[in-house]
N, C-alpha and C positions, 0 to 999 in steps of 0.2 A: 920484249922490247923494255930497256931501261928507261928510267924515268927521268925527266930533265929538272936537275935541281936549280938550274939558272932561272928557269921560268917561275919556280916557286920563289926564289928571291926576288925576282921582279915583282910578282903579285904583292909579296910583303912589302916591298919599297913604295909601291903605288898606294897601298892602304894606310900606311903607317901615319903620315902626317894628319890625315883626316880621323884616323883611329885615336890618336893621341889628343886631338882637339876636342873630339867627342867624349872621351873619357874625362877630361879635365871638366868640361862645361856641365856634363850631366852628373857628375860625381858618381860614376858607376866603373871602379876599377875592375870589376870582375870581367867586363867586357875585354879590356885589354889583355888581362891575365889569360883568359880562355882563348882568345885569338891567337896569342903568341904560343900558347901551349899547341894548338892545332898546328901552327905552322911548324914548329918544332918536330912533332910526330911526322908530318908531311915530308920534312927533309930526311928523316931516317928512313923513309919508305923507298924500296929499291924499285919495284914495279908497280905501274899505277893499276888501280882497279879497272874492270871492265864495265863499260857502261850498258846497263840493263834496266828493264823495268824494275826488278826488284832492287837494285842498288839505288836507283833514283828515289823509290818510295821509302826506303830505309833512311837515306840521307835527309829527306824532307822532314820525317817523323822525329828523327833525333834533333834536328835544328828546331822544330817547332816545340818539342819538350823541353829542350834547354832553354829557350827564350822564355816560355811562360814559367817554368819553375824557378828560373833564377830572378824573374821580375818579382815574384812572390817572396823569395827570400831577401831581396834587395831592392825595394821599390823605389820608383823613380819619382823625383821631387819636380813637379812641372811648374812651381811658383815663379821660377826664374824665367820662363819661356812665355811666348806669346801665342797668337792664333794659329799660326802654321803648324806649331808642335801640337796643338789640340787636334788638328785634322790628320796629320801624317803618323802620329804615336810612334816616335823614334825608339822608345823602349822596346816596341815589337818588330816594327819594319826594318829601321836602321840596323839594329843589332842582329836581325835575321839576315840582313843583306852581308853583314861582316862575317857572319858564320858561312853563309853560302860561299862567299869569296874563298874562305878557307877550305871549305869541302871540295871546291872545283879543282884544288891542287892535288887532291887524291886520285883524279881521274886523268885519263889522256884527253884533255879538253883543247890542246893546242893553244892558239892565240886567244881562244875565248876566255882561258884563265885570267890573263892580264885585262882584258876588256871588261869582264864582270869586276874585278877589283877596282878599275877606274869609275865603273857605273856606281859601285858602292860609296866610293870616295866621294863623287859629286852629290849623290843622294844624302850624304851624311853631312856635307857642308851646308845643305839647305836647312837641316835642324839645328846645327850648331850655331848658325847665325841669328836665330830666332830669339836672342836674348834682349829682354828690355827691362828686367828688374835686377839692379845692380847693388842691391841690399842684402842679397841672400848669400850666406857662407856655406860652403861644403862641409859636410859632416864626415864623410869617408876620407876625403883629400883637403883637408883644410889648408895645407900649406900653399894651394892655388887659389885661394878665395880672393886675395889682394890683387893678384894678377888678373883674374877675370874682372872683378868689380872696378878696377882703376884703369886697365890698360886692355880692355877687351878688343876694341877696335884694331890696335896694332897687332894683337894676338891673332885675331882672325884674319885679317888681310894677310899677314905672313903665313899663316897656314895654307890659305888659298893659293898664294903664289907658289908656295914650295909644293903643296900638292899637284897643281898643274904642271910644274916644270918636271917634277919626277914622273908624272904619267905621261907627257910627251917624250921624256928620255926613254922611258921602259917601252913604250910602243914602237919607238925608232929602233930600240935594240932588237926588238922582236922582228922588224922588218930585216935587219942587218942579218940576223941568225937564219932567215930563209933565203936561199939564192933566187936572185931576181932573174927571170926568164927573159923580161923584155930590157932592151938596152937603147941608148940614144936619147931621141926627144921624149919618149914617156917618162923616163927617169928624170930627165931634166925639169920635166912639168911637175913631177911630184915635189922635186925640191923647191920650185917656186911657190907651189901650194902650201908646203909647209912654212916657207919664210913669210908668206902672207898671213898665215894663221897666227904664228907667234907675234907678228907686229900688231895685227888687229885685236887679238885677244885681250891685251892690257887696255887698249883704247875702248873697248866694249865694256869692260868692266868699270872704267872711269867714268864713262857716259852713264852707265846704269846707276852708279852711286850718285852722280850729281842730279841725275833725274829724280831719284828717290828723295834726296835732300830738299829738291825744289817742291815736291808735291807730298812732303812728309806728313803735313797736318791732315790733308785730305785722306791720304792712305789709312792714318790713325783712326780718323773718324769712320772710315769704312770698315775697319777692323772692329772697333767697338760695336758699331751697328750689328755686324754679324755675330759678334759674341752674344749680344742681347738677344738677337733673335733666336740663336741656340737655346739660350737660358729659358726663354719664354715656351718654347717649343718643348722641352725637356719637362718644364713644370706642368705644362697643359697635358702632356702624356701621362705624368705621374699623379697628377691630382693632388699634390701635397708637397711637403718638404720635410727634411730630416732636421729634427732639433735634438740637441744633446748626443752629437756624435762622439765617437771615440777619441777625437781631437779638435781642437778649436785653434785656427790659424788667425792670429791677431792682425796681420798684414792684409787680410782680405777686405775688400771694400764691400759694403752691403749694396745688394742690386735694388734697383727700384721697385722690383716686385716684393721684396722682403720689408723694405721701408713703408709700402702702401698697405702691408698688412699687419702693421705693428699692433693695432688695436682688436685684431680677430680673436676671437675665443677659441681655443684649442683644446682645453680641459675643462670639466666642471666637477666640483667637489661639494658634496651635501653632507651636513652633519650639524650637530648642535653648536660646535665651535668651529671657527676657521682653522683649516689644517695647517697654515702657517707656511714655513719653508719646505718645500717638496724637493728631495734629493734625487738627481739623476745620475749622472757620470762624476766620479771624484777624479778630477785632473791632478796628477802628482808630479808629472815630468814636464820640464820646460826646456826647450831648446830652439833657438833661431826664430824666436817669435811664435812657437807652436807649443800649446798646452796639450799633452797627451794623458790618456789613462795608462796605469801600470799594467801592461799586457801580460807581464810574467806573474802577477800576483794570482795565487791560486783562490778558486771560488768554492766554496761550501755548499753543497746541496742541503737544502733545508728539508727537515722531516716533515711529513705531510700526513694528512688524514682524509679519508674519503667518506662520503654519506649515502646512505642507503636512500633510494628513491630519487637520487641525482647521479646521472650517469658518470659525469666527468667533473663535476665540481669538487674542489678540495680546500682545505685549510692548509696552510703552509706557516710553520713556527720558527721564529728566530731563536727561541729558547725553549724552556719548559712550558708546555701549554698552562694557561690559567683560567680559572672559573669566570672572571669577569674582567673587562678592561674599561678604564675611564674615558677614553676617547675612541670614537668610531667614525669613519669616513667613507663614503662611497664615491668613487672617482670613475668618471666617464671621459674617455677620449673621443674627440671630433674624428671622423672617418679620414681627413686629411691630415691629421697629425701623426707623424711617424717618429717613433723612437725604439731603439732596440733594448731600453731598460725601463722598469717602471719607476714613476716619480712617487716617491713615498717620503713621510716625515722621517727624521733621524731617529726617532724613539719607536719605530714600528716594532711590534712584537709578534703580529699575526697578519696573515694576508689570506683572503678568500678570493678565489678566481677559478675560472675553467681553464686550466692548463695542465700540461703533463708533470713539469718540474720547476722549481725556482732556485737559483743559486745566488749566493751573495758573496762579493769578493771582500778584500780586506779595507777597500775605500767606501764601502756601503752601497755599492751599485747592486741592484736586484735584477738579474739576468733571467728572463723568462723563456721557456721552451714550449712550443706548441700551444699558444695562447689564443682563445677565442676572444677578440676584443669587443665584440659586440655587447656582452654584458658588464664590461668594466671590471673594475675590482674593488673590494672592500678592506679598508686598513683598520687594524686594531692597534691602539698604543696606549701605554700606561702612564705616560709622563706628559709634560706640558708641551705645547707646540713649538716652543722655541728651543728644545733640546736638541743638540746635533748628534750625529751618528757616534756610538760610545767607542768605537774602536779605531785605532790601536789603543791600548790601555795607556802606554806610556810612550808617546809619539815622540820623535825626534824633531824637536821644535826648529832647531837651527836649520833643518832642511827646507822649512816653509817660510822662515823668516828672514832669509838672508837678503841684504839690501846693499848694493855698493855704496861705498862713502862718498864717492866722486859724484854722484847723482843727487845727494842730498840737497845741495843748494839750488839745482834746477827745480827740483820738486817742490821747495819751500817757496820759490817764487811762483809757482802755478798755484799752490794752496793760497797763498796771499791775493791772488788775482780773483779767486772764487768768493763772492760775498756770502759770509755766514758759514763758511766750510769749516773753520777752526772752532766755531761756537756750537756747531751741531752736536747733539747729544747721542744719537744712535746712528749705527751703520747705514740703516734705512734713509735717515734724513740725509746724510753725507752722499749717498749714492743718488737720491734725487737732485741734490744741488749739482753735482757733477754733470749729470744727464742733462739738466737745464742749461748749464753753462756751455757745454760743447755742442748743445744742438741749436 
């Protein structure tokens, strides 16, 4: 039996408006490319695959692997979206529905092919409409940023109307392709029902929108309440929080739990002198309000030395071992402090800890593997506590000191508003004045 290419085209037509909307809003162009590629292969297929246990299992595995692997390669930025997206996880379920709609066209699925495409389209529109932050710019599809941030309502409503119209048209075409056995009054009744649905659907959408606008404040309060409940439960399960992650989003608002724990002690350092500045991650890349560590930077494994009588304790050296060091600190982390790097002074020359290995990247971040945290770690340094990490030897200063000229007048006004900021002698004093002013 030959395959119906018309049915494949109907499926693609139903899915396309929602797919385009999802691609633009989520900034995931690979979903559109892979879906269109799948439809193209399906159109070239002459005979459909047979439906069997093996074919169903293989199809599900391929879809799951494609969704998971591509999400790792092209991560989804959820900063633009609200609570609905947090629950439904569109980077997995919506994308999986798209791929499943394509996979159905490879089998003799009948009208279910178009039906599944319609279901995927409706499910996708739920996620695509959950946009509440209109200050996020697309990274992979920057040409659509202004369209989303300035004309999202028009874009979304147009996509919904187009998607529903194409879906109704395609389903109607599927009915025409099948010879109707019943004639007379049953067929007339179907026409009446279809007309009623077409008339009622826009009225229902308009009523839902007006109802949402009427109770928008209450719904937002409920949404924020549910988010706070989820955050609290996650923190209770985890009994801690992550500090010094691989990226920092400057647009994130600090939760009440974080604000209430500002004075909580998370690390303790003992020594004859204060350790000063302890370096964690070195954020080198800034984009769209997010500072990131350079993930492409190579990390060099430190040379180590084991000691007899101590099964796993080692010394790790940043350079050649020395006979003595001027500064020594023992650092302990509290159990509920979580960090994937060690916090060390910039002038560190040696580390003593129970771990398998320690690597240091070009930004000075010390990455530890198989570390037993209970014993803490000892830091040996040969310079003053104010010395920063000594590498790179010849840094490209312009990469870190760029400042747009058009922002200088606005920043001058802010500086003048903060008492004593221009007269402050040290960065620490300036930092305290800024914190006091904005708090």
